[in-house]
Every structure is written in structure tokens, then in C-alpha cells.
N, C-alpha and C positions, 0 to 999 in steps of 0.2 A: 288340662287347665283350660286351654284356649277352646276346644271343642265344647265344654261344659259352659263356657261363657256365651257362646253364640247359642246353643240349645235353649238356655236360659232366657235369653233375649227373645228368641224365636217363638217360643212357648208361655212367654210370659203374658203380660196383658195384651189382649186382643188390640186395644186401641189407647194410645196417649194422646192428652191435649196437647196442641202445639199453637195454633192461632187461640187456643181459649187456654187460659193459664187458671189452675185450681191451687189454692193454699188452704191444707188441712193441716190445723194446729202447727204452723209454721211458726217458729219463735224467732222474734226480735230483740235480740239481747242488748245489753246495755252497748251503746257507740257501734250497733248493729243498723242493718238497713236491708232493705228491699229496693233491687233495682232490674228494670225489666225495659229492653230496647227493642224496638220491632220497626222495621221499614215500611212506611205507609204512603200511597200515592192519595192526592186529594182529587175531589172528584171531578174539577175543571181540566185537569191535565195527565188523567189515568191513562194508559196506552190501550186498555180495553176493558169492558163492563160499564154499568152505568148505575151501580147500588150507591149509597152513602158510606163515606169513609169514616168509620168512628171508632172509638175506644171506649167502652163501657166498664166501668169499675163497680163492684158490689162487694165490698169487704167490711169485715168486723174486728175490731181490737179490744181484747181483754186485758186488764193489767192485772198483774199478780198479786200487788197491794194496794187494795181500793182507797185506804185510809189516808194516803198521800196524794198530793199532786202530781202532775206529768203531763208532758206534751209530746207529740209526734208532729213531723214535719212533712207534709206530703207536697209533691211537686209533680205536675205534667207538663212538659215542654218539648220541643223539638230541637234540632240538631244548632240552629242558628240562635238559641238564646243559652246553648250550653255556656258561652263563656260567662255570664251572669249569675251563675249557680257555684258556690265555693269561692276560696281564697287561695291565691298561688303564693302570695309572697315574695320571698327572693327566690324560689325553686320553681323555674317554669314548667317542670316536668312532675310536679306534683301539687295536687288540689286539695285543699284542707275543707272539709264539710263544716264541721261542727266549730261554733266559736267557743275558746277555752278562757279562763280567766286570764291567762298570759297575754293571749291576743286582745283581751278588753284593757288590759294594763298598755299594751302598744297601739291603742286606736286602731287596732285591725278589724274590730266588730264592736258592736254595742252590747251584746246580751249573750252572757255564757249559757251554754246548753242549747242554744239554737242554731238552726243552719244559716251559714252567712250566705246572703244574696244580695242583688242590687236591689233595693225597696223601691227605687225610682224608676226601674226600669218597666215599659209598658209594651204589651205586644198580645195581639190576639191569640196566640199559640202558646201562652205562658200563664200558667195558674199556680198559685201558692194556696195550699188548703193544710189548715191549722186543725189538729186533733187533739184538743185540751181535754185532758182529765182531771176535772175538778175534785175536791176531797170527797170521797164517798160514792164516786163514780165509777163504777167497775170496767164498762164496756162501752164502746163507742162504735158508731156505724159510718160509713162513707159509701154512698151511692151516687154516682154521676155518670153521664155520658157527654165525651167529648167530640166535636166534630174535628176531623183532620182539616185544616184549611190551606195548610201549605206542604207538599209533598216533601219528605224527607224522614230521617230515622227519628222517631217519637220515643221519648223517656218517661218512664213513670219511677219515680224515687220517693221513698219513704224511708225517714231517717228516726233514729232512736239516739240523740245524741247522750253521752255519758252524763255530762254536767247538767242535764236536765233532771237526774234524779228518777225518772219513768220507773226504772227496773225493766225485767224481760215482760215483753207484751206477746201473748198468743195472737195468731193472725189465722182467720177463715175468709174464705169467698172464693170470688173469681175477678180476673179481667179477661174482656173478649175485645180482640184486636180484629176488625174487618175491613178489608181493602175494597173497593168497588166492583172487583171481580170476584171476591170471595176470601178465604182465611188465610190465602197463600201469603206469605211475607213480600212487601214489594221488592225486596233485592232478589227473589226468586222467581219473579212474574216471568222472565224470560225462559225459562226451563218448561214451560208449557208449549210456546211455540217451536223451541229448539227439539225437544224431545218428540214432539208430534212429527216434524220434518223429518229426523233421524229414524224414526221407526219407520216410515215409508221408504225412506232410501236403504234401510237394511232388510226391508221386505222385499223390495225391487231387485236388490242386489241379490238375495236367496233365491227368487224364482229365476232369474237368470242364469245362475250358479246350477240350479237342479235342472233347467232345460238342457245345459252344456253336459251334465252329468249324464242324463239318460239318454242324450242324442249321442255322446260317444262312451258308452258305460262299457266297452269291451275293453279290459285290461287298465283299467283306470289306476294311477298311482297312487301309492301309499300317502304322498305329499298331498295330494288332493283330496283325499278324505280327511286329512289334518285341516285343511283351509273349510271343507265343509262344516266340521265341528265348530269351528271358530264362527263361522258367519251364523250359524243356529244359535250360538250362545249369544252372540251381539244383538240377533235380533229379539231373542227372550228378554235380553238384558234391558233393552229400550223399551219394551212393551211393559215389563213389570215397573220399570222407573216412571212412565207416563202415568200407568195407573194408581202409583202411588202419590204423584203430584195431584192427579185429579182429585183423589178422595181427599187429600190435606187441603185442596182448595174448596171443596164441597163442603166437608163436614168440620174442619178445624182439628182433625185428628190424625195421628199417624197409625197406620195399622202396622205392628211390631213383625209380625209373620212376613206381610208384603216388604217392609223396608229391610228387613235381614236377608230375605231372598233375593231382591233386587241387588244388594250388594254382594252376595255369596256368587250370584252368576256373574256379577260384574268381575268381581276378584278372579273366578276361574277362567272368564274369557280374557283378561289381562295376560295370566299365568301362560295360557297355551299360546297365546298371540304372540308372547316373547320366545318362548320355545321354539315355535314354528319358525320365527325369524332367524333364531340362532341356527337350527337345521338347516335353512335355505342359505345363510351365508357360510355355512360349511360346506355347502356342494351337495347335500343331499338330494338324491333324485335326479341329478343333473350330471354332478362329475364323480360321484360315488354311489354305489347302491344302496349302502348300509352305513351305519357311523360306528366307529368303534366302541368296544366295550366302556373303556375309561370315559370317553365323551359322553356316551349315552348314561354311565352312572352319574356324571358330573351333572349333564343336564337335569336329570331327576332329583339331586340335591338341590340345585338352584332353583327349580320349580317348587319343591314343598317349601322351602324356606321362603322364598317371594310370597305363595300362598297365605302361608300362616300370619305373616307379618303384615302383608298388606290387608288382608280382611280384619285382621285386629286393629288396623290404623282407621280403615273406612268405617268399620261400626262404631267404633267410639267417637270419630270426629262427626259422624252423622247425628249421633244421640247427643252429644254437648251442642251441637248446633240448632237442633230442633226440637228437642224435649228439655225438661226440668228434671231428668233423671240425674242421680249423683254420679256421674261417670267421671273417673279421675282423669285429669289431664296427662299424668305420668304414663298412661297408655300411648299416648301418642308420641310422648316425649323418647320413651324407649325404643319405639318402632322407627323413629325418624334418621338416627344415623344408621341403623342395619339397612333401611331402604335406599338411603342414600348410597351406601356401599355396593348393594346390590345395581343399584342404576350404573354406576360405575363399571361395575364387572361386566354387566349386558353390553353396553357401548364397546369397551375394549374387547369384549370376546367377537362380537360380530364384525368389526372392522379387521380386527387380525385374521377372522377367518375369510372374509372378503379379499385380503391382500394376498393370501395364500393362494384362493381360487382363481383370482385374475392372473397370478404369476404361472399357474399350472396351465391355464389356458391357453397363455400366450406361448408358453415353450410348446403346447401342442398344436399350436397354429389355427385354434377353433375361435375363428374370429366373431361369428355371428354370437356364440354363448359367452364371449367375453364382453361384446356390447350389450347383451340384456343385463350382466352382471353391473357393468358400470352404470346402468340406469337405476338399478337398484341401490349401487353404492351412492350414487347421486341423491336418490330420494332419501336414504337413510342420513346422509349427511345433513342435508335439508331440515330433515326432523330433528336432529340433534342441536341445530343452529337455533331453529324455530323454538324448540322447546327450552333451552337456555334463555334465549330472548323472553319469552312468556313468564319464565319464574323469576329474572332478574326484574322484569316489568311489574309483575305482581307485588313482590317485596317492596320497590319504590312507590307502588301507588298506596299499598296499605300503609307504609311508614309516613308518607307525606300527607295522605289524604283521609285514609281511615273510613271514617262512617261517612265524609263527605263524597265517597265514590261509590255509595251504595248501589246506584242504577246499574253497575256493570260489574258488580260482584259473580253474577252468573255464569260471565264469559269464563272465568279462571278455570271452573269444572267442565264447561260444555266444551273448550278446547281440546281437551284430554279424548273425550269421547270422538269428536271427529277426526283427530289425529290417528287413533288407533284403526278408524274405518279406512282412511285414505291409506295408510300404509298397507292394511291387510287388501285394499282395492287393488294397488299396484303389484302385489305378490300373486293376487289372483288372476290379474290380466296376462302376466308373463308366464304362469303355469297354468294356463285355463287348460280344460280337457280338449283333445282334439283328435283328429284320425289316426295319430300316429301313438297313441297310448299304449299298444301292445310293446312297445320298445323303450327303454331308459334313452334319453338321450346321447350319453357317454357310450352306450352298448352300440348303437347305431352306427354312431363314427368310427367306433373301435374297432367293429368287426367286419364293417365293409369297406375293405381296401380300395374298392373299385370307385369310390364316391370322392370325387375330389373337384376342386373350383367351384364354377357357378352351382352345379349339383349339391354340393356339400352345404353351400349357403342355403339352398332352397330346403332341403330336408332339415336343417338345424332351425330354421326360422320356423317352419310348420311346426315342428315339434315343441318349441319353446313358445309357441302362441305370438310370435312377433308380427306376422304378417299371416294372411289368406293367401293360398297358393291353387292353382286350379287341381281337381283331383288326378293324381298319376298312376297309370298302370305300373306294374313290375318293371315292365321292360323300361318304362321311363326313369328307373333309378338307377339303372345300369348305363352307363357311359359305354356306346358302340366304340370297340376298337379301331383306332385309325389306322386307314390302309397304308402301308409302308409304299 
């Protein structure tokens, strides 16, 4: 079912309007509405770009029963005007849009069947447009272009109140939302410089890593090949995300194959990154040559479940946010708790593994390798702390400010991309290719009984990539027996 879902999305329509919204026989039933929201930068304070900031509406409305009268209330306004639309009453968490006979009796509004708003309110960003169906009139047209004068989240609201007796209305047409820099939503503008920067960072990381692989290609460790795959996937992910964002900004369309490909590569990179971190924390390639069969099977099961759930969650979230496709939120709800549980298992697993590896290294008195694993422990601990901090901060900001914090929405997704690269960079630095790749670190010290003291530290540092040492001949690795 999951594979079919992703395949349908990838092989479906080549492009879907995002900054350009199309309405094809969309029904506005009695007591129904159309609500569009889009973050917009005004021309005078846009971070980049010099075009006009406009919202163009070109919509037609056809009433099913043209023998009766009816009315639709249309509004265009920004976030600062929101408190003047609707009626809250005694419930501060619920907004009543339509005036009812009961509300008229309580003097809460004046006319039943119309949207409640402050008729005395005046603002250059607020406009109320009446679409009145007179008897015998079956269709109406609304064509207008609004210039965005204040940066913020803009709203288009069209309401068919039940007590207006308008009946079902069929809607056709388009709305075009264009920022000074293109069709990209204002809350996503930060992805352009961020994806560009991270693409360069990953390319530089890949080039440096390939140079090290070619320089020390004799006897590379399996762990180093795993790091290579993750770096390649990270580079491909950022290139695809940048291409998708550029196309979205240029054409106002989202390429479904490009979007799904980017999310699939992203999920695959996250999955392999987690498996790589688990393997490293269990001592693979340093304190043990291979993982046990139960551990290997457990990692495989974890990887499969994490990949499937994460892919489904990311694809459904992206389509809900960027398109008008009818993707049910139930997909995100069903994947949230299992992914949260997998996150918990991941952190328990890696810190449990690190604790045992550090204990084993202390018992074997391998101080240099223990120091390297302590560096890794501190890195992962800081990662956990900052991740929890960012998660709570995101919840707090969205709960208290919601649309008011639109300028930093892109930071929440960007943080995780940077975090994955940072942890990968730390692991790559510690286990980078070097001149001693022909031997595992634990085999070098376990089989060479003559190595001790300062020479032990020199060999270990060289193998683990902690420091660079001068090339040593075979005789220098053996300590001369002291004369009695």
C-alpha cells in the first residue's frame, strides 16, 4: 500500500499549481467556505527580488437555483486585520463567521445570513467584496488584483452562510499569489539561500572525502564506505530540494516526480545515517570487527520501519502544505506516535551502546579510543539537547504566535538538515581514511603486544584520525627492548 501510494504520487501529474491555485467545479455548499492563506512580502521590505507583490483573483460563481436571490461574502485581508472578521462571543477560542437569527436577537450582529465583521474598520489591506445573486442571475464573476502593502500572511475568504439561502455554488477560476522574488511563499524564502549554502557544503564535504578515499584507498573499512553512501545521498538530497524550490519559485508549480524523489532520497539518507550512528556507537569498526546477527537483524527491522513511516509522513506533510491535493491528515497522525517511539529507541540504543563501549575501553586501558568515543558521546548528547530544545521552541512559537511567526517557519525544517550534516561531519572526521586502513584499530592494539605507552597513543591517534603524525617505518612501531 505504501509503495503504491508513493508510486501514484511520483507518476501522477507532472506539475501541481502551488502559488497558482486552480478551482475546477469546486462546490461551496450552504454554510461552506473557501479559505486560502499565503505568506507575502511587500515590495518595500522583501529580503530579495524587485517585482511587485500581488494577489490576482479571477473566479466565477454559479448558483444552482437562479430563481432565488443569494449572496456570497468575499474578503481579502492580512493577519493584522484578522481580529475584525467574525464574532468570538464568550468563547475566545472559537470564531463565528456567519450571523444567525439567534445572534441577531442577542444584538451580536445585524443581518442574518451575512458574515460578521467590523463595518467601521478601515485599512488599506482589508477589502470586503459582496457577490449578490439577484433573482434570475445564475452566475457572477470576481476579477481583481490586490497589491500587498504590508508583509504578512494574507487571507482570501469566501463564505456561503446558511441563512442567506443561496444554496450550493459552483466555483471555477484561479488565484495567483506572487511575491517580489517569485511564486515561492513568503515563509519559505529562507530555503533558497539555505539549500544553496548546504548544497555547496555537501559538495565540498564529498570532494574532500573522495580525495581521502583515493589517497588511502588500500584496505578501506566498511564503515568508511557507509559514510561515503550517506554523504552522496546528502548531496543528492540537497540538489533535488534546491531544484524543486527554484522551480516552485520560478513557475508557481511543484513537480511531483522531483518533490517525491527529493523526499525519498532525504528519507533514505536519514535512515542510513541513523543505522550508521547505531553501528558506530556499538563499536563497529573500532572495538569489534562485525556486529552480532541479532543486532544486525534488529538494525534491519528498525531501518525498514523508520524508512516507511518517515517517507509516508514527509510526503503527506509536504503535499498538505504545498498543494491543494486532498491528502488526509490521518496519515500524519498515524505516523507521529510510531516515529516518536522510534526516536526514543534510537537515542536509548546509541547511548546504551556508547556506555558499554566506553566501559570496555576503560577496562582495556585504551585511553585514546576512549577519548574519541567521549567526543562522540558529547556530540550526540548536545544533539539530543538541542533537538529537544528546538522541538519545544517550535511548539511554543506555533502555539503562541502561529501565523505571526511566519518569517521563521523555514528554520524548523532547516535545522534538521544542518544537524544531520553536523553529526555526519563529526563521525567522518573521527573515522576518516588514513594510512593505517589495512588494520582495524582494535586488531592493531590487540595483536601487537609490543606497543605500549607513548607508541600506543601514537598508533591509535593515527588510526582514528585524531591527529596527524609523521610517517613511521616498521621499525618505529616497535619499541626497542631496553638493555638490562
